[in-house]
N, C-alpha and C positions, 0 to 999 in steps of 0.2 A: 611750297604753297600751292602750286598748280600742276596738274598733270600736263603732259605735252599736248599741244594742239596737233591733231591728226591731219594728214593730207586728205583733201576732199575731192580733188580734181581727178577726172578720168577713171571713174569706177562705174561698173555696171551692176546693179542699177545705180543711177546718179545719187549724189548725197541728198539725204532727206532734210526737211526743214528742222527736225530735231538735231541732226548732226551739225547743221549750220549754226543753230542757236547755241549748242553746247560749245562750239569753237569760239563763238562771239563772247560768251560768258567767260571762258578761260582767258581770252585776250584781254578783256576789260579788267578781270581780276589781276592779271600780271601787270598791266600798265598802271592800275590804280594802287597796287600793293595791298589790296584789301580782299580777303576771301568773302567776307560779309560786310557790306558797307553799313555805316551808322544810319540811323533813321533820317538824319539830316542830309545824308548823301544818297539815300536810296533812289530818289527820283532821277538824279543825274546819272547814277549807275545804270538804272533801267533804260534810260534814254540812250546812253552810250551802247549798251548791248543791242538795242534795236537798230541803231545806226550801223554798227559793225556787221550785224547779221544781214541787213539789207545790202550793204556794200559787198559782202562776201557772196551773196546770191547773184548780184549783178556781175561780179567777176567770174564766178563759176559758169554762168550762162554765156558769157562772152568768150571764154577761152576755147581755143581749137587745138587739136592735136592729131597727128597722123598715127600715133601709137595706139595699139589695141587697148581696149578698156581693161583695167585691172580687176582682179577678183578679190573681194574682201577676205575670204577664207585663206587664199594663197598668201596674201600680204600679212595676215595675222600669223600664219605659220612661220613665215620668214622672220617676223619680229620676235617670235618666241624663240627661234633658233639663235638669233643675235643676242637675245637676253641670256640664254643658256651659256653661250660662249663668254659673254661679259661678266655675268654674275654667278655662273655655275649652275648645274642642274638643281631643280627644286623638287 
């Protein structure tokens, strides 16, 4: 039903609001079990997404690390390599 929620912490540049929002939508979809909520549940779904996005942003802003920031392109290449090993080359 949902794609995996991506790690957003410790990247340079930091996670964008769009990335935080996308992660929030994926989380709410997974928890609710609904990819698209019914019209009766749309308001609750949207409110949950906003609450999760806000909590995520607060968390990301508060986290500290001594590790150097990760590079999105390097992490994407690593993920592609893992997928090739797991699923075979495409």
